TIFI-747766 format. One line per field, with one value per atom (N, C-alpha, C): residue in three letters; atom name; x negated, y, z negated. Coordinates in Angstrom, 1 decimal. Example, Ala and Ser with C-alpha at 12.3 -4.5 7.8 and 13.67 -1.06 7.14 Angstrom:
% TIFI-747766
rest	ALA ALA ALA SER SER SER
atom	N CA C N CA C
px	-13.2 -12.3 -13.2 -12.8 -13.7 -12.9
py	-5.7 -4.5 -3.3 -2.2 -1.1 0.0
pz	-7.8 -7.8 -7.8 -7.1 -7.1 -7.9
This chain:
% TIFI-747766
rest	MET MET MET LYS LYS LYS LYS LYS LYS ASN ASN ASN TYR TYR TYR LEU LEU LEU SER SER SER ARG ARG ARG GLU GLU GLU GLY GLY GLY TYR TYR TYR GLU GLU GLU GLU GLU GLU LEU LEU LEU ARG ARG ARG GLU GLU GLU GLU GLU GLU LEU LEU LEU ASN ASN ASN ARG ARG ARG LEU LEU LEU LYS LYS LYS THR THR THR LYS LYS LYS GLU GLU GLU ARG ARG ARG ARG ARG ARG ARG ARG ARG ILE ILE ILE ALA ALA ALA GLN GLN GLN ASN ASN ASN ILE ILE ILE ALA ALA ALA GLU GLU GLU ALA ALA ALA ARG ARG ARG GLU GLU GLU LYS LYS LYS GLY GLY GLY ASP ASP ASP LEU LEU LEU SER SER SER GLU GLU GLU ASN ASN ASN ALA ALA ALA GLU GLU GLU TYR TYR TYR ASP ASP ASP ALA ALA ALA ALA ALA ALA LYS LYS LYS GLU GLU GLU GLU GLU GLU GLN GLN GLN GLY GLY GLY LYS LYS LYS LEU LEU LEU GLU GLU GLU ALA ALA ALA ARG ARG ARG ILE ILE ILE ALA ALA ALA ASP ASP ASP LEU LEU LEU GLU GLU GLU ASP ASP ASP LYS LYS LYS LEU LEU LEU SER SER SER ASN ASN ASN ALA ALA ALA GLN GLN GLN ILE ILE ILE LEU LEU LEU GLU GLU GLU GLU GLU GLU GLU GLU GLU ASP ASP ASP ILE ILE ILE LYS LYS LYS THR THR THR ASP ASP ASP LYS LYS LYS ALA ALA ALA TYR TYR TYR LEU LEU LEU LEU LEU LEU SER SER SER THR THR THR VAL VAL VAL THR THR THR ILE ILE ILE LEU LEU LEU ASN ASN ASN LYS LYS LYS ASN ASN ASN THR THR THR ASP ASP ASP LYS LYS LYS GLU GLU GLU MET MET MET GLU GLU GLU TYR TYR TYR GLN GLN GLN LEU LEU LEU VAL VAL VAL SER SER SER ALA ALA ALA ASP ASP ASP GLU GLU GLU SER SER SER ASP ASP ASP VAL VAL VAL SER SER SER GLN GLN GLN ASN ASN ASN LYS LYS LYS LEU LEU LEU SER SER SER ILE ILE ILE GLU GLU GLU SER SER SER PRO PRO PRO ILE ILE ILE GLY GLY GLY LYS LYS LYS ALA ALA ALA ILE ILE ILE LEU LEU LEU GLY GLY GLY ARG ARG ARG GLU GLU GLU GLU GLU GLU GLY GLY GLY GLU GLU GLU THR THR THR VAL VAL VAL THR THR THR VAL VAL VAL GLU GLU GLU VAL VAL VAL PRO PRO PRO ALA ALA ALA GLY GLY GLY GLU GLU GLU LEU LEU LEU GLN GLN GLN LEU LEU LEU GLU GLU GLU ILE ILE ILE LEU LEU LEU SER SER SER ILE ILE ILE ASP ASP ASP ARG ARG ARG
atom	N CA C N CA C N CA C N CA C N CA C N CA C N CA C N CA C N CA C N CA C N CA C N CA C N CA C N CA C N CA C N CA C N CA C N CA C N CA C N CA C N CA C N CA C N CA C N CA C N CA C N CA C N CA C N CA C N CA C N CA C N CA C N CA C N CA C N CA C N CA C N CA C N CA C N CA C N CA C N CA C N CA C N CA C N CA C N CA C N CA C N CA C N CA C N CA C N CA C N CA C N CA C N CA C N CA C N CA C N CA C N CA C N CA C N CA C N CA C N CA C N CA C N CA C N CA C N CA C N CA C N CA C N CA C N CA C N CA C N CA C N CA C N CA C N CA C N CA C N CA C N CA C N CA C N CA C N CA C N CA C N CA C N CA C N CA C N CA C N CA C N CA C N CA C N CA C N CA C N CA C N CA C N CA C N CA C N CA C N CA C N CA C N CA C N CA C N CA C N CA C N CA C N CA C N CA C N CA C N CA C N CA C N CA C N CA C N CA C N CA C N CA C N CA C N CA C N CA C N CA C N CA C N CA C N CA C N CA C N CA C N CA C N CA C N CA C N CA C N CA C N CA C N CA C N CA C N CA C N CA C N CA C N CA C N CA C N CA C N CA C N CA C N CA C N CA C N CA C N CA C N CA C N CA C N CA C N CA C N CA C N CA C N CA C N CA C N CA C N CA C N CA C N CA C N CA C N CA C N CA C N CA C
px	30.9 29.8 28.9 27.6 26.5 26.4 26.5 26.5 25.1 24.8 23.6 23.5 22.5 22.6 21.6 21.8 20.8 21.0 19.9 20.0 20.6 21.2 21.9 20.9 19.4 18.4 18.4 18.2 18.1 19.1 20.4 21.6 21.6 21.4 21.3 20.1 19.1 17.8 18.5 19.1 19.7 20.8 21.6 22.8 22.2 20.9 20.4 19.8 19.1 18.5 19.4 20.6 21.6 22.2 22.2 22.9 21.9 20.6 19.6 19.6 19.6 19.6 20.9 22.0 23.2 23.2 22.7 22.6 21.5 20.2 19.2 18.7 18.3 17.4 18.5 19.7 20.6 20.6 20.6 20.5 19.3 18.2 17.0 16.8 17.1 16.8 17.9 19.3 20.1 19.5 18.6 17.8 16.8 16.3 15.0 15.6 16.6 17.4 17.8 18.2 18.9 17.7 16.5 15.4 14.7 14.9 14.3 15.2 16.4 17.5 17.1 16.7 16.7 15.4 14.7 13.5 13.7 14.7 15.1 15.7 14.9 15.2 15.0 16.0 16.0 15.5 15.3 14.6 13.4 12.4 11.1 10.7 11.7 11.4 11.1 9.6 9.2 9.8 9.9 10.5 11.6 12.5 14.0 14.2 13.4 13.2 12.8 11.7 11.5 12.3 13.0 14.4 15.5 15.6 16.9 16.6 15.1 14.6 14.8 14.3 14.1 15.9 16.6 18.0 18.4 18.1 18.7 18.2 16.9 16.3 17.1 17.2 18.1 19.5 20.1 21.6 21.6 20.5 20.3 20.0 19.3 18.9 20.2 20.8 22.2 23.4 23.2 24.1 24.0 22.5 22.0 22.5 21.8 22.2 23.7 24.6 26.0 26.2 25.9 26.3 25.6 24.6 23.8 24.6 25.2 25.7 26.9 27.7 29.4 29.3 28.0 28.2 27.5 27.1 26.3 27.1 26.3 27.0 25.8 26.1 25.3 25.1 23.8 23.5 23.2 23.5 23.2 22.1 20.9 20.1 20.4 21.1 21.8 22.6 23.0 23.8 22.9 21.6 20.6 20.2 20.3 20.0 18.4 17.9 16.3 16.0 16.8 16.6 15.8 16.1 15.3 15.2 14.1 13.9 14.9 15.9 16.7 16.5 17.5 17.3 17.2 16.3 16.0 15.2 14.8 14.3 12.7 12.4 10.7 9.8 9.1 8.4 6.9 6.5 5.0 4.4 3.4 3.1 1.4 0.9 -0.5 -0.9 -1.9 -2.6 -3.3 -3.5 -4.3 -5.6 -5.5 -6.8 -7.6 -7.2 -8.0 -8.1 -7.2 -6.9 -6.5 -5.7 -5.2 -3.7 -3.4 -1.8 -1.4 -0.2 0.6 1.9 2.6 3.9 4.9 5.8 6.8 8.3 8.7 10.1 10.7 11.6 12.2 13.5 13.3 14.5 14.8 15.7 16.1 15.0 15.0 14.1 14.1 15.6 15.6 15.1 14.5 14.1 12.6 12.1 10.8 9.5 8.7 7.4 6.3 5.6 4.4 3.6 3.5 3.0 3.4 4.8 5.3 5.8 5.2 5.5 6.8 7.5 8.7 8.4 8.9 8.7 10.1 10.0 11.4 11.2 12.7 13.0 12.8 12.7 12.6 11.1 10.0 8.8 8.5 7.3 6.9 6.7 6.1 6.1 7.7 8.0 9.5 10.4 10.3 11.2 10.7 9.3 9.0 9.3 9.4 9.6 11.1 12.0 13.5 14.0 14.5 15.7 14.5 13.0 12.5 12.5 12.0 11.9 10.4 10.3 9.2 8.3 7.2 6.3 6.4 6.9 6.8 5.6 5.0 4.1 4.7 4.3 5.0 3.7 3.6 2.7 3.3 2.5 3.1 2.2 2.5 1.7 1.9 0.6 0.6 -0.4 -0.6 -1.5 -2.7 -3.2 -4.6 -5.0 -3.7 -4.0 -2.9 -3.1 -2.1 -2.4 -1.3 -1.5 -0.8 -1.3 -0.6 -0.5 1.0 1.3 2.1 1.8 2.6 3.4 4.7 5.4 5.3 4.8 4.3 5.7 6.3 7.4 8.6 10.0 10.7 11.7 11.6 12.4 13.2 14.1 14.9 14.1
py	103.5 103.8 105.0 104.7 105.4 106.5 107.8 109.1 109.1 109.8 109.7 111.3 111.8 113.3 113.8 114.7 114.8 116.4 116.9 118.3 118.1 119.1 119.2 118.9 119.3 118.7 117.3 116.6 115.3 114.5 115.1 114.4 114.3 115.5 115.8 114.7 114.7 113.5 112.0 111.8 110.5 110.2 111.2 111.1 110.9 111.6 111.5 110.3 109.8 108.3 107.2 107.4 106.6 106.4 107.5 107.7 107.2 107.5 106.8 105.2 104.8 103.4 102.9 103.3 102.8 102.7 103.7 104.2 103.5 104.0 103.7 102.3 102.3 101.0 99.7 99.8 98.8 98.4 99.1 99.0 98.4 98.9 98.5 96.9 96.7 95.2 94.3 94.6 93.8 93.4 94.4 94.3 93.4 93.5 92.3 91.0 90.9 89.6 88.9 89.8 89.4 88.7 89.7 89.2 87.9 87.9 86.6 85.5 85.3 84.4 84.0 84.9 84.6 83.7 83.4 82.4 80.9 81.0 79.5 79.1 77.9 77.2 78.0 78.4 79.1 78.6 77.1 76.7 76.7 76.9 77.2 78.7 79.5 80.9 81.9 82.0 82.8 84.4 84.7 86.2 86.4 85.4 85.4 85.3 84.6 84.8 85.9 86.6 87.8 89.0 88.9 90.1 89.8 88.6 88.6 88.8 88.7 89.1 90.7 91.2 92.7 93.2 92.6 93.1 92.8 91.7 91.6 92.7 93.0 94.2 95.6 95.9 96.9 97.2 96.1 96.0 96.4 95.8 95.8 97.5 98.2 99.5 100.3 100.0 100.6 100.6 99.4 99.2 99.9 100.2 100.9 102.2 102.6 104.4 104.7 103.7 104.0 104.2 103.2 103.4 104.5 104.8 106.0 107.2 107.5 108.4 108.6 107.4 107.4 107.8 107.6 108.0 109.5 110.1 111.2 112.4 113.3 114.4 115.5 116.4 117.4 118.3 118.9 119.8 120.9 122.1 123.4 124.2 124.5 125.2 126.2 127.1 128.0 127.8 126.6 126.0 125.6 125.4 124.8 125.9 125.7 126.5 126.6 127.7 127.5 127.6 127.3 127.2 126.0 124.8 123.3 122.7 122.2 121.1 120.3 120.7 119.5 118.9 118.2 117.8 118.9 119.3 120.4 121.6 121.5 122.6 122.4 123.7 123.6 123.9 123.0 123.3 123.1 124.2 124.4 123.9 122.7 122.1 122.2 122.1 122.1 120.9 120.3 118.9 119.2 119.2 119.6 118.7 117.5 116.5 117.3 117.8 118.1 119.7 120.4 121.9 122.3 121.5 121.6 122.0 123.2 123.5 122.6 122.0 121.5 122.0 122.2 122.8 121.5 121.0 120.2 120.4 120.1 120.0 118.8 118.8 117.4 117.0 115.7 115.4 113.8 113.5 112.0 110.9 109.7 109.2 109.0 109.0 109.1 110.2 111.0 112.4 112.5 111.7 111.7 111.8 112.8 112.7 113.6 113.0 113.8 114.3 114.1 114.9 116.5 116.4 117.7 118.3 117.7 118.1 117.6 116.9 116.7 115.2 115.4 114.4 113.7 112.5 111.8 111.6 112.0 112.1 110.7 109.6 108.2 107.8 108.8 108.7 108.9 108.3 108.7 110.1 110.9 112.3 113.0 112.6 113.1 112.8 111.7 111.3 112.3 112.3 112.9 114.7 115.0 116.6 116.9 116.1 116.3 116.7 117.7 118.1 119.0 119.1 119.9 121.4 122.2 123.7 124.1 125.5 125.9 126.0 126.1 125.8 124.5 123.8 122.3 121.5 120.5 119.8 118.4 117.7 116.2 115.2 113.9 113.0 111.9 111.7 110.6 109.6 108.3 107.1 107.0 107.0 106.5 105.4 104.9 103.6 104.1 105.8 106.1 106.2 106.1 106.4 107.4 108.2 109.2 110.5 111.3 112.7 113.7 114.4 115.8 116.7 117.4 117.7 119.0 120.2 121.4 122.3 122.3 123.1 124.5 125.1 126.6 127.4 126.9 127.6 126.5 127.1 126.4 127.2 127.2 127.9 127.4 127.8 127.1 127.1
pz	64.1 65.5 64.9 65.1 64.9 65.8 65.4 66.5 67.0 68.1 68.6 68.8 68.1 68.3 69.0 70.3 71.1 71.6 72.0 72.6 74.0 74.5 75.7 76.7 76.7 77.7 77.6 76.3 76.2 76.9 76.5 77.2 78.6 79.2 80.7 81.2 80.5 81.2 81.0 80.0 79.9 80.9 81.1 81.9 83.5 83.7 85.0 85.2 84.1 84.2 84.8 83.7 84.1 85.3 86.0 87.4 88.3 88.5 89.0 89.1 87.9 87.7 88.2 88.3 88.7 90.0 90.8 92.2 93.0 92.9 93.6 93.1 91.8 91.3 91.5 91.5 91.6 93.0 93.8 95.3 95.5 95.1 95.7 94.9 93.6 93.5 93.9 94.1 95.4 96.5 97.1 98.1 98.1 96.8 96.7 96.6 96.0 95.7 97.1 97.7 99.4 100.0 100.1 100.7 100.4 98.9 98.1 98.7 98.7 99.2 100.7 101.1 102.8 103.0 101.6 102.1 101.6 101.3 101.2 99.7 99.6 98.3 96.9 96.4 95.3 94.0 93.9 92.6 92.8 93.8 93.5 94.2 94.2 94.8 93.8 93.3 92.3 92.5 93.9 94.2 93.7 94.1 93.3 92.1 91.5 89.8 89.3 89.8 89.3 89.6 90.9 91.3 90.2 90.0 89.1 87.4 87.0 85.9 85.7 86.8 86.8 86.9 87.6 87.5 86.0 85.3 83.8 83.0 83.3 82.4 82.6 84.3 84.6 83.8 84.0 83.4 82.1 81.2 79.6 79.7 80.4 80.2 80.4 81.5 81.9 80.8 80.3 79.1 77.8 77.5 76.4 76.5 77.9 78.2 77.9 78.7 78.6 77.2 76.2 74.9 74.1 74.3 73.4 74.2 75.4 75.9 75.4 75.2 74.6 73.3 72.6 71.3 70.9 72.0 71.8 71.3 70.5 70.0 70.4 71.3 71.6 70.6 70.0 69.2 70.1 70.0 70.4 69.2 69.8 69.0 68.2 69.0 68.2 66.9 66.8 65.4 64.1 64.9 63.8 63.0 61.6 60.6 60.4 59.8 59.5 58.1 57.5 55.9 55.5 56.3 56.1 57.4 57.6 58.8 59.4 60.2 60.6 62.2 62.5 64.0 65.0 66.2 66.9 66.4 64.7 64.5 65.0 65.2 65.3 64.1 63.6 62.5 62.7 62.1 61.9 60.6 60.7 59.6 59.6 58.4 58.1 57.6 58.2 57.7 56.9 55.6 54.6 54.7 55.4 55.3 56.2 57.3 58.4 58.5 57.6 58.0 59.3 60.0 61.2 61.3 62.0 62.3 63.4 63.2 64.2 64.3 65.5 65.7 66.5 65.9 66.5 66.6 67.6 67.6 67.1 66.1 65.5 66.5 67.2 68.1 67.7 68.2 68.3 69.0 68.5 69.1 70.4 71.2 72.7 73.3 72.6 73.1 72.9 71.9 71.3 72.6 72.6 73.6 72.7 72.4 71.6 72.5 73.6 74.5 74.8 74.5 74.5 73.4 72.0 70.7 70.3 70.8 70.3 69.4 68.3 67.2 66.9 66.9 66.3 64.9 64.6 63.3 62.5 63.3 62.8 62.6 63.1 62.8 61.4 61.0 59.6 59.1 60.1 59.8 59.9 60.9 61.1 60.0 59.5 58.3 57.1 56.9 55.7 55.6 56.8 56.8 57.0 57.5 57.8 56.4 56.4 55.1 54.2 54.7 53.7 54.0 53.1 53.3 53.5 53.8 54.1 52.7 52.7 51.5 51.0 51.2 50.6 51.2 50.2 50.7 50.8 51.6 51.6 52.0 51.3 51.6 52.6 53.5 54.5 54.8 54.6 54.8 56.4 57.3 58.7 58.6 59.8 60.1 59.7 60.0 59.7 58.3 57.4 56.2 55.4 54.4 54.0 54.1 54.7 55.2 54.3 53.8 53.0 54.0 54.2 55.5 54.4 54.6 54.2 55.3 55.1 55.9 55.8 57.1 57.0 57.6 58.5 59.2 59.7 59.5 60.5 61.2 62.6 63.5 64.2 65.3 66.2 67.4
């Protein structure tokens, strides 16, 4: 089984989402289905079909979260070395194409949020800098073209 590496914060967020889906969302959808059933013929009841579809999506998300949490391995930031760019490292990089510095924390795909500068290790840039050292320059192919990125610093 594939390990799902998460920060403690990321693990707690997924656990809270799972709890919310299993309690509030399941109850809400069950209520929607019951209300739609009361409207009569289910074969021509669009509300019933929509509620059942929503229920299917919810149950799929719950199963996905349960799988991710059961295979989770929590990484503590203090255990992360700073000699190379690892999961949960904070990496400052210089985009040599634009001469712009950017700082990202490398995280799993489940915790990725570019608006909070959390970059997935499965993204093109994340893959390129994972395992690299300070001072290295990497070339990354992205939809906008080719980027030259220099790793300026690696922190926890």
